[in-house]
C-alpha positions in Angstrom: 61.6 -15.5 -19.4 58.1 -14.5 -20.4 57.2 -10.9 -20.0 54.1 -10.1 -17.9 52.2 -7.0 -18.8 50.0 -5.3 -16.2 47.1 -3.5 -17.9 45.5 -0.3 -16.5 41.9 -1.3 -17.3 39.9 -3.0 -14.5 36.8 -5.1 -15.1 33.7 -4.1 -13.1 31.8 -6.9 -11.7 28.0 -7.1 -11.3 27.0 -6.7 -7.7 23.7 -7.4 -6.0 23.0 -4.6 -3.4 20.4 -2.8 -1.4 20.5 0.9 -2.3 19.1 3.9 -0.5 18.5 7.2 -2.4 17.5 10.6 -1.2 15.3 12.5 -3.6 14.2 16.1 -4.1 11.3 16.9 -6.4 8.7 19.5 -7.4 5.4 17.7 -7.4 3.4 20.2 -9.5 3.4 18.0 -12.6 2.8 14.6 -10.9 -0.1 12.7 -9.5 1.8 12.0 -6.3 4.5 9.6 -5.4 2.8 6.2 -5.8 2.7 4.5 -9.2 -0.8 4.6 -10.7 -2.1 3.4 -14.0 -2.7 6.2 -16.6 -1.1 9.1 -14.7 2.4 10.4 -14.2 4.0 9.8 -10.8 7.4 10.2 -9.1 7.9 6.5 -8.4 7.2 5.6 -12.0 9.7 8.2 -13.4 12.5 6.8 -11.1 11.7 3.2 -11.9 11.7 4.0 -15.6 15.2 5.6 -15.2 16.4 2.7 -13.2 15.3 0.3 -15.9 17.4 2.3 -18.5 20.6 2.1 -16.5 20.2 -1.5 -15.3 18.4 -3.1 -18.2 15.9 -4.7 -15.9 12.7 -3.8 -14.0 13.4 -2.5 -10.5 10.8 -1.8 -7.9 11.5 1.0 -5.5 10.0 1.6 -2.0 9.5 5.1 -0.8 9.4 6.2 2.8 5.8 7.2 2.3 3.3 8.6 -0.2 3.1 12.2 -1.1 -0.2 13.4 -2.8 -0.6 15.1 -6.1 1.1 18.5 -6.1 3.1 17.9 -2.9 6.9 18.4 -3.0 9.9 16.8 -1.4 13.2 18.2 -0.1 14.3 14.8 1.4 12.2 11.9 0.2 13.9 8.5 0.7 13.5 5.3 -1.3 15.2 2.0 -1.4 15.6 -0.9 -3.8 17.5 -4.1 -4.6 19.5 -4.0 -7.8 22.2 -6.0 -9.7 24.5 -3.5 -11.4 28.2 -2.8 -12.2 27.6 0.9 -11.2 29.2 1.8 -7.8 26.3 2.8 -5.4 27.6 6.4 -4.9 27.5 6.8 -8.7 24.0 5.6 -9.2 22.6 9.1 -8.5 24.6 10.5 -11.5 23.3 7.8 -13.8 19.7 8.2 -12.7 19.8 12.0 -13.0 20.8 11.7 -16.7 17.4 10.0 -17.3 15.2 11.9 -15.0 13.1 15.0 -15.8 14.5 18.3 -14.4 11.9 18.5 -11.6 13.2 15.2 -10.0 16.7 14.9 -8.7 18.6 12.2 -6.8 20.7 14.0 -4.1 22.5 10.9 -2.7 22.8 7.2 -3.4 24.5 4.7 -1.1 24.6 1.0 -0.4 22.8 0.0 2.9 22.4 -3.3 4.7 19.8 -5.8 3.5 17.6 -5.1 6.5 17.0 -1.5 5.5 13.6 -0.5 4.0 12.8 3.1 3.3 9.3 2.8 4.7 9.5 0.3 7.5 12.9 1.5 8.9 11.8 5.1 9.2 11.5 6.5 12.7 10.6 10.2 12.2 9.5 12.4 9.4 9.5 16.2 9.1 7.1 18.2 6.9 7.2 21.8 6.0 4.1 23.8 5.0 4.7 27.2 3.4 2.3 30.2 3.2 2.7 33.5 1.5 0.7 36.5 2.9 0.0 39.9 1.4 -1.9 41.8 -1.2 0.2 40.5 -4.2 0.7 36.9 -5.0 4.4 36.5 -5.9 4.7 34.6 -9.2 7.6 32.4 -8.3 5.7 31.2 -5.2 2.5 30.2 -6.8 3.4 26.5 -7.2 5.3 26.0 -3.9 3.3 27.9 -1.3 -0.3 28.5 -0.2 -1.5 32.1 -0.6 -3.7 34.3 1.6 -4.3 38.0 1.5 -4.9 37.9 5.3 -2.1 38.9 7.7 -1.9 35.9 10.0 -1.5 36.2 13.7 1.6 34.2 14.3 1.4 34.4 18.1 -2.0 32.8 18.1 -0.8 30.1 15.7 2.2 29.3 17.9 0.1 29.0 21.0 -2.3 26.6 19.3 0.6 24.6 17.9 1.7 23.6 21.4 -1.4 21.5 21.9 -0.5 19.1 19.2 2.8 18.2 20.8 2.8 14.7 22.4 1.0 11.4 21.8 -2.6 11.8 20.7 -5.4 10.1 18.8 -5.5 12.2 15.6 -8.8 11.0 14.2 -10.0 14.6 14.0 -7.1 15.4 11.7 -7.3 12.7 9.0 -9.3 12.6 5.8 -11.6 9.9 4.7 -9.7 7.3 2.7 -7.1 6.6 5.4 -6.1 3.0 5.5 -4.6 3.2 9.0 -6.1 1.0 11.7 -4.4 2.9 14.6 -4.9 6.7 14.7 -2.5 7.4 17.5 0.6 9.3 16.5 3.4 11.3 18.4 4.3 14.8 17.5 7.8 15.8 18.7 8.1 19.2 17.3 5.7 21.8 15.8 7.0 25.3 15.0 5.3 28.3 13.3 7.7 31.1 12.1 7.5 34.1 9.9 10.1 35.8 7.7 8.7 38.9 5.9 5.6 37.8 4.0 6.3 34.1 4.3 5.0 31.8 7.1 6.4 28.3 7.6 4.8 25.5 9.7 7.4 22.7 10.5 6.2 19.5 12.1 8.1 16.3 13.1 6.4 13.1 14.2 6.8 9.3 14.2 4.2 9.1 11.4 1.2 10.9 9.9 -2.3 10.0 8.9 -3.8 10.7 5.5 -3.8 14.5 5.0 -3.0 15.0 8.7 -0.3 17.7 8.1 -2.5 19.6 5.7 -5.5 19.6 8.1 -3.3 20.7 11.0 -1.9 23.5 8.7 -5.4 24.5 7.6 -6.6 24.6 11.2 -3.6 26.8 12.2 -4.2 29.2 9.3 -7.8 29.7 10.4 -6.6 30.3 14.0 -4.2 32.9 12.5 -7.1 34.6 10.8 -8.8 34.9 14.1 -11.1 31.9 14.3 -11.5 30.1 17.6 -10.5 26.5 17.8 -10.1 24.4 21.0 -7.4 22.0 19.9 -7.5 19.9 23.0 -11.3 19.5 22.7 -11.0 18.6 18.9 -8.4 16.0 19.6 -10.6 14.4 22.3 -13.7 14.4 20.2 -12.1 12.4 17.4 -14.4 14.1 14.9 -13.0 15.5 11.6 -15.9 18.0 11.2 -14.6 20.0 14.2 -11.1 20.7 12.8 -10.3 23.2 10.1 -10.1 22.8 6.4 -7.4 20.8 4.5 -4.8 23.2 3.3 -3.9 23.0 -0.5 -1.3 20.4 -1.5 1.1 22.7 -3.2 2.3 24.4 0.0 3.5 21.1 1.5 7.0 19.6 1.5 8.4 16.3 2.8 11.5 17.9 4.4 13.4 15.0 6.0 13.1 11.3 7.0 15.1 10.1 10.0 16.1 6.4 10.5 
């Protein structure tokens, strides 16, 4: 009788799958999320790493763009790929080829209908501000700085007027490609811990620089300037709102599907 030997090694088969990844990055050294010719971007770095582990060009789709200098705690991207690597192990493979200021937190297989941008339902952004006479060195790249002591109560009162569905034309920068300026804000909170102030905002979508203009307006209110948020929203005039807060204080915190 012939002897049958059972080997321990298993052969991995190439699989075509739709993969979702969750990403954290410090945006200081990048010209934003979207791939652009001649500059370094987050999308380009991840696509380059994917090409190294798969041997082919892979295009990824982010939940949305973040501008130069903006950070992410929970950016989401998706892509189709053929690979022998199990989906949950893709994050480890990618992180070996990514710079230290970009990390893949999770990777998983999702159904073919999932798209990081078009399947998103809500996004949460965080804007961080350091107050005080001394600029803390470890905060200089990840928070906006002001010597002024902001009036948090006034900022909280003004924040309430943004809640709900509004036309946010007054809170978008030129260059917005959106055709519809109506968005819904579900949550907007202003909180303080010692010398740090955080503005957290959740909505079904945001116009170009909308979060930074809202943050800039709230900071000015905290400094004592008078703004009638309801009147500014109704006017649909960008010149009536406050300044655009600097990019380095902004984080994409979470994307919900």
